[in-house]
N, C-alpha and C positions, 0 to 999 in steps of 0.2 A: 504494500500500500504506500503510495507516494504522499509526502507532505511538502508543501512549498513554504520556505522560511523567509520571514521579513528581516530587516536589519535589527529589529528588537529581539529577535530570537524566538518569537512566538509563532507557531505554525498556523498558516491558513489552511483550513481543511479543503481538500479537493472534492470533486463531485462524489466519489465513492465513499469517502469518509462522511460527507454530509448526508448521503443516503443511509449510511449505517446508523447515524444519529437519529434519523427519522424513524428507522425500524425500532431502535431501542426505546424511543419515546412511545411508540405504539404499545410495546409490551408493558411499559409502566402504566399506561392507561388501562390495559387489561387487568393488571394487578390491582389497581384502585377499584375498578368496577367489581372485580371478583371478591375483594375484601368484604364488601357489603353483603354479598351472597354467602360468603364463608361464615360470617358471624351468625347469620340465621341458621344455616344448615348445621353448624357445629353443635348447637343445642339439640337439633333433631338427631344427630349421630349419637350424642351421649345417651339419649333416651333409647334409641335402637340397640346400642351396645349393651346397655344394662338389661334390656328385655331379652335379647337373642344371644345368650352365651352358648359356648360349645356344649353339646349334649354329652352325657357321660358315656364312657367307652362300654361296648358290649362285653359280656363275659368271655365270649369266644368270637374271634373275627380274623379275617385275612388282612394283612397290611398291603395296601395297593400303592405301588410306586409308579407314578405316571409323570415322569419329567416332561416339562414343556419347553420347547425352544432349545436354546444352547446351554450346555453345562458350563458353569463359570466358577471362578474362585471367589469373586465378589461381584455383586450385581452392579451393572453400570448405572451411575446416578442419572436419574431423569428428574428434572424439576417437578416437585409435587403439583405445582400449578399446571405445568405442561401435561402431565399425566392426567390430571383432573380434566383439563380442557379437551383432551382427545377422546373422552368418554369411553375409555377402554379399561375393562377389568381383566383383560387377558395378559398374562405374563409372557415375556419372550425369553426369559433366562431362568435357569434353575440353579440354585446354590449347591455346589458339590458337597461342602462340609456338612450342610444340614441333612442331605440325603444319607451320607455315611453315618452321621450320628443317629439318625432315625433307625437305620437298618441294624446298627450294632446294638442299640437299646432294645429293639424288638426281638433280637435273637434270644434274649434272656427274659422276655416278658411272657408269662404263661397264658396271657389272654390272646396273644398273637399265635394263630395256629399254622399259618403258612404265608407266603409272600406271592403277590401277583405283579408281574411286570407288564404294564400297559404302555407300549412304546409308540403309539400312533402319532403323538404330537411332539415327539422328541426328534430334534434335527441334528444333534451331534455335540461336539465340544473338544475334540482332540483325543488321540489314543491314550495319552498319558493320564488324562482325567478318567477316561473310561476304564483304564486298568486299575486305578485306585478304587473306583466304584465297584469294579468286579471283585476286588479283594474283599470288600465288605460283604458282597453277596456270597462269596465263598465261606466267609466266617459264619454267615447266617445258616448256610446249609450244614456246616459242621455241628450246629446245635441240634440237628436232627429234624429240622423243619424243611418242607419242600418249597421250591420256587417254580412257578408256572409263568411262561411268557405268552402273551396273546397279542396278536396284531393283524391288521388288515393287510399290511405288506411290511417288509423289512428292508430298509436301506442298509448301507454298509455299517454305519455306526450303531444303528438300532440292533442289527444282528449281532454285533460284537457283544452287547449287553445280554441279548437273548441267549447267547451261547452258554452263559453261566447257569441257565435254568435247568431244572430236571426234565421239564417237558416244554416244547415249543409248539404252539398252535398257530396255524395260518389260515386266513380266510380262503375259501375256494377261488375267489377272484383275485387273490393276492399273488405276490411273488417275493423272492429273495434276490435282491439285486446287489451283487458284490462286484464293484467295478475296478478296484485297485486304487492306487494313488497316482496323482499327476500334478504337474505344476506348469501352468501356462500364464503368460503375461500378455498384455496388449502393449504394442510399441508405437510411439507417437512421432517419431522423427519426421516422417514425410508430412504428417499433418501439421506439425510445428513449423516445418519449412514453408509449407503453403501459406500458413498464417503469418509467416515471417517473424516468428517468435524466437529470439535467441536464448538458448539455455546454457548458461555458464556453469560448468561442472568442475568441482574440485574434490578429489578423492585420493585415498591411499589404500591399496589392496586390489589386486587384479581380480579377486573373487567378490569384491564389494559391488554386487550387481543391482543394488537398489535404484541406481540412477540410469541403468541401461534403457528403460522404457522411454526416456527423454532424449537419448543420444543415439539410439540404434533402431533398426527395423526388425531385428531378430535377436534371439538369445545368443550370447557369445559362447565360444567353445569352453571358456573357463566356467561360465555360469552353468552350462550343460553338465560339465564334469562334476562339480561338487553337488549340484542339485540332484543329479541322478543318483549319487551315492546315498544321500540322506533320505530321499524318497523311497528308494529300494529298501533301505534299512527299516523304515516304518512299515512297509508292506510285509517284509519278512517277520517282523514282530507281530503284526496282525494275524498273518496266516498260521504261525506257529501256535499262538494262543488259542485261536478258534479251532484249529484242527485237533489240538490236544483236548479241548473241552468237549468236542463232539465226537471224539474218537475216529477222526477221518484220516486217511492216508496222507503222507507228506506230499506237498505240492497239489493237493486236491483242489484247493480254492483257486489257484492260478489256472489250472485246467478248466475249472468251471467257468471262470470269467472269460478266458480266451476263446472258449468254444460254446458260449451260451446260446448263440444263434442256432448253431447246428443241433444242440441238445433240445432246444425248444421245438425244432421241426419234427424231431422224433416223437414228441408228445403233442403234436398238433397245436402248439402254442399254450398248452396248459402248464403255466409256470408253477402252480401250487403242486401239481402231481409230480413234476420234475423235482422240486425241492424235497418232497416226501421220499421219493425213490432214491434220491441222492444222499439221504441221511441228514439233510440240513434242518429238517423239522421232524416232529414226532406225530402230529395229527393235523388233518385238514378239518377245520371247524368253522362253520358260520357263526355269527354272533350268538344265536340261540344255543348252538351246541357248546360254545365256550362258556356261556352263563350256566348251562345245565351241569357242565363238568365242575365248574368252580363251586356250585351249590353242593355238589356231592362231596367236595373237599372241606369247605368251610361253613356250610349251612346256609339257610335261606333267611333273608331279612323280611321285614314287614311288607315290602313292596313286591315281593316275588323274585327279587334278584339275589345275588350271593352276598353273604354277610362280610362286609369289609369296612375298614377305615382308611381314608386316604392319608398319604404321608404328611401333608401340611397340617391336617387336623390332629394327627397323632403327635406331630412335633410340638404343637401348642400344648397338648396334654402333658407331655413328658418334660418340657422345659422347666416348669416350676419344680418338679420332683428332682430333676438333675441338679438345679441350683440349690435346693434345700438340702440335698444329700452331701453337699460340699461344705466343709467347715472353713469358710472364707477368712475368718478373723485370725486363725493361727495356722495358716497353710502357706507353704512355699509355692510361689507361682512361676510358671514358665509363660512368658508373654508370646502371643502369636500376632504378628503383624502381616497383613496381606498387601503385597505390592503388585497390583494388577493393572495392565494397560500401558499406554505410551508414557514416557517420562518427560515432564515439563517443569519449568520453574514455577514457583509460587504455590498458592493454596489451590489444590485441585480436588474435585469430587471423586467419589468411587467410580471406577472405570478408567481413571488416570492416576499416575503416580506423580504427585507434586513434591518439589523439593521442600517447601514449607510444611505441607501436610505430613510428610514422612518425618520431618524434623520434630514436629510436635508429638507424634506418637513415640518416637525414639526418646524424646525428652521425658515423656511420661514413664517409660521403662527405666530411665536413668534414676529418676527421683523417687520411685516407689521401692522402698527397701525390701518389700515382700517378693519382688521380682528378682529371681536369682539367675535366670537365663532367658534368652530371646530367640525365637524362631521366626525368620522372615520368609514368607512364601512368595517367591517371585514368579510371575507369569507375564512377561513383558518382552516385546521385540526391541525395546530401547527407546531412544529419543534424544533430547538435548544433551550435549556433552557437559555443559555447566551444571545442569541439574543432577546429572548422574554422579559427577564428582562431589557435589555438595552432600548427596545422600551417602556416598561411600565414606566421606569424612565423618559424618554423624555416626555411622556404624563403627568406625575405628574408635571414636571417642567413647562409645558405649562399651566396647570391648576392653578399652584401657582402664575402665572402672572395675574390672574384674568380673564382668558379666559376660559369659560366653555367648556368641551370636552364631547360630547355625542357619545356613541357607537351605531351604527346600525348594528346588526348581520344579515348576509345574510343566505345562506343555511347552512353553517357550521362555528361555532366559538368555537372550542373545544380545550382542552388541552392548548397548547401554545397560540392559538387564544383566549381562555378564559382568560389566564394569562394576556395578554396585555390589555384586557378590564378592568381589575381591577384598572387601573390608572384613569379611567374616572369619570366624574361628575355624569353621568346617563347612564344607559344601556337599549337599546330597542332591542327586539328580535321579529322575526315573530313567530307565533304559531308553525311552523314546522321547525324552526332552530334546527340543531343538535348542542348541546353545552354541557358544563361540561367536562367530561373526565379528572377529577382532579387526575392525576397519573403521574408517572415518570418511565422511563426505560432507560437502557443502554444495548447495545449488541455488543459483540466483538467475531467474529469468528476466529478460529485458524485452521491451515491446516497441522500440524506436521505429523499426520498419513497419510494424503493424499499424502504428498510429499514423505514420507518414502516408500509408495507403489510403487512409480515410481523411487526410488533410490536416492532421494534427502535427504541429512542429514543437520542438522544445528548444528554448534558448534562455540564456541568463549569464550570470557571473558567479565566480567562486573565489575563495581566498587561498585554497591549496589544491593540490592535485587529487586529494581524496574527498573534497567537499561533496562531490556527486557520486560517491561510491555505490549508493543504493538507489539512485534515480532510475526507476524502471523505464522512463521515457528516453533514456540515453544509453548508448553502448558503454560497456564497462571498459575502463582504461587498462592498459597493461599493468600499470602500477597497482590498481585496485585488485586485479587478478592475483598479482604477486603477494599482496597482503593477505588475501583470503587463503591462498594455497599454503602460505607459510603457517597460518593458523591450523590448517588441516594437518600439515606435516608434523607440527609440534604435538598436536593432540594424539596423533597416531603413535609418535615416539613415546609419549607419556603412557598411552594405553599399554604398549609393550612392556615398559618398565614396571607398571603397576602389576600386570599379570606375572611377570618374572619374579618380583618380590613376593607377591602373595602365594604363588605356587612353588616357590623355591626352585626355580629352573632358570637357565640362562636366557638373556634377552635374545640371543641368536636362535635358540631353540624355539622360543615363542614366535619369532619372526617366521620360522619355517611352517608353523601351523596356523599362522594368522592370515594376513592378506584378505580378510573378509570371509574366510571359509566357514561354512556352517557344519556342525557335527551333531550327531545324536549323543545322548547322555552316555550310552555304552561306549562309544568311541572316545568321548571326552575323558572317561575314566582311564582308558588305555594311554591317552596322551598326557595325563597328569593335570587336566584342567578342573576336575572335580575329585572329591575324596571317596565318596561311597555311592552306591546305587540303592535307591529306596524311595518310598513315598513320604508323605507328611508324617505319618505315625512313626516311621523309623527315625526321621529327623528330630522329632520331639523326644524320643527315647535317647537319642544321641546327646541332645542338649542336657537332659537330666543326668546322664552319665558323666558328662564333662563337668557339670556343676555339682556332682556328687550328691544328688537328691534321690532319696529312697521314696519319699512321699511328696507329691506335688499336685497342683491343680493347673491345668492349661487355661489361660485367660486371654481372650481375644481383645486386642486394643483396636478400637475403630474410631473413625471420624464422627464426632457427635453431631446430631441433627439439631437445627435450631427449633425453637418452639413452634414457629410457623410451619416448618417442614414436617414436624410431627403431626400437627393438626391436619395438614393437607394430605399426608400419607394415610392418616386414619380415615379421612373422608373418602379418598380414592379407593381404599381397600374394603370399604363397607358395602355389603350387599343388602338390598331390601326387597321385599315381596311386591311385585307390581304385575297386575293382570295374571296372577297365578304363577309367576316365574321370579327367580332370584336375579336381580339386575344390579349393576353398580350404581351408587348414588350419583356418580358423574353423568348418568343418563339424563338427569334433569337440569344440567347446566344450560343456561340461556344460549340460544344460537348466536346471538351477537358476540358473546365472548369467544365462542368457538371460531368465528370468522376472523376476529382480530388475531387470535392465536395462530391460526393457519397461515395468515399473511406473514407474520413474523418468522414462522418456521422456514419459509422459502429462502430466507437469506442467511441460513446457518453456514453457508460456504464461506462467509466472510471471516470465520475463525482461521488463524494461521499459526504455524509453528512459532515458538517464542524464545528460542535460545538467543541470548544477547549478542553472540558473535556469529550466529547462523551456522554453527558447526554441530553436526548430528551423529549420534551413535545409534542409528536405527537399522533394523533388519526388516525392510518392507517385504523381502522375498520369503521370509519365514512364515510357515503356516503351522497350525496346530495338528 
């Protein structure tokens, strides 16, 4: 975004900034209008909440696990007002930790007879998270209780979870689609050339391919080389796990995927029958058949369906018991901090890692004497170099107080996510974590030729050769390019030295495995980039061992919500009876407020990366 400066040093806003101000004014208007509505409806919510509490648990019931959308470490923050305005009571993310806690608690609960996996609305979340959820399902089965998976169809990630079940049921019209892993990008060089947009790229690392879509029309040989390795590593991990769970021969899934078309011809397109005969499922069941089977296992409820309690309701029931069973006053604590999303400077909401947000949580762990160790769960492709280093320094300061810090890597802990891990006492990774990506880049687009094509010219005066370094309406000077490239080179050199010191290996050796290359956790262990393989539970146990704790309580440190956010969340999550159905209260939001909110949403693209020097440790090519 360009700003034009006067002699007084105060910027005059250009058209885009002025437009952005208009948009922000609109949302303020929405908030004022909504506040009047909220005051009235809050009283209504209070009455409804007191009247409609959770019904008591049945004496015997199945636990129904029906994850919705994506499996995440922490739910992406959505403004309560925005959520409220969108009139949506449908979640798009499911919290991994809550599902695992629910399953583990249910394994020892005599009221829970069995578990039902309903996966129709689950879209995925990365094999590392699926593996950790699968471990919880395995622990549940070891308690002697059965698991049944039901589904209209199974995609690849749905089927991974289903493979942990004792029985898999599939609708007669359904299929099991296992397509393997791939990585494709769109490349914009020709389009940018046609639009006459100049993209100035600064990078270190021949494998740092995050910038290739802006500089090439195809994937480079280096990008194909390292991407092919980690994509195939993920596929091998997937196939080994599923083939073991389903007692299938080695390489069965690769053959199934590669020859699915031919196999379907042999069954005249009946994908369900193919899946049954191939051993991928146990029964073909329409919805009535599935319900009848589940009734035979867990009993019938008052409405003629099977007796069950869904995981979210069960979690609400057990939370109070879990908290009451812990002696908080005289217990040693291990703090759990979740760092999920891109890394940026400042105070950032859930779904992003803010340097200030993390600093406050780490400060809390420093000042609380009951906290003896800290586990930081990282699920991030990286972000700004400045913010990443600020977080690493905070972790080092915490460690120097004598409180061990153990990193637990989730699906992705790459580039800036790997950088912040270098401050820890010990690093744990899952075998399928995507990590490494030790490389640095900067990118500055300029639009001088684009603007000239539509008759816009740029002219003015400056006091030094750097005065117009970020003027997007003018070409970058060689001096400006030199300055930015020097910053990128320095940051890369610092990255190498940080890794070398933290991992106790030579800078030369780090250089050989750096250059922006991405590794799986299993390979990272071989290279000395991580200490151990395991999930969050193993990392917590390791922290307890390092801190020499026999008895401890795991306590999650989270960003607190404001009073207004709590009220709006309560409103947005409340259901009321309307025309015989349960609907979210937000259904009754006035249409005028909705229209104002939708108008503001259209300009979300105005948000930009905010590193003060424009230097980034991001792994855009990394996938979960």
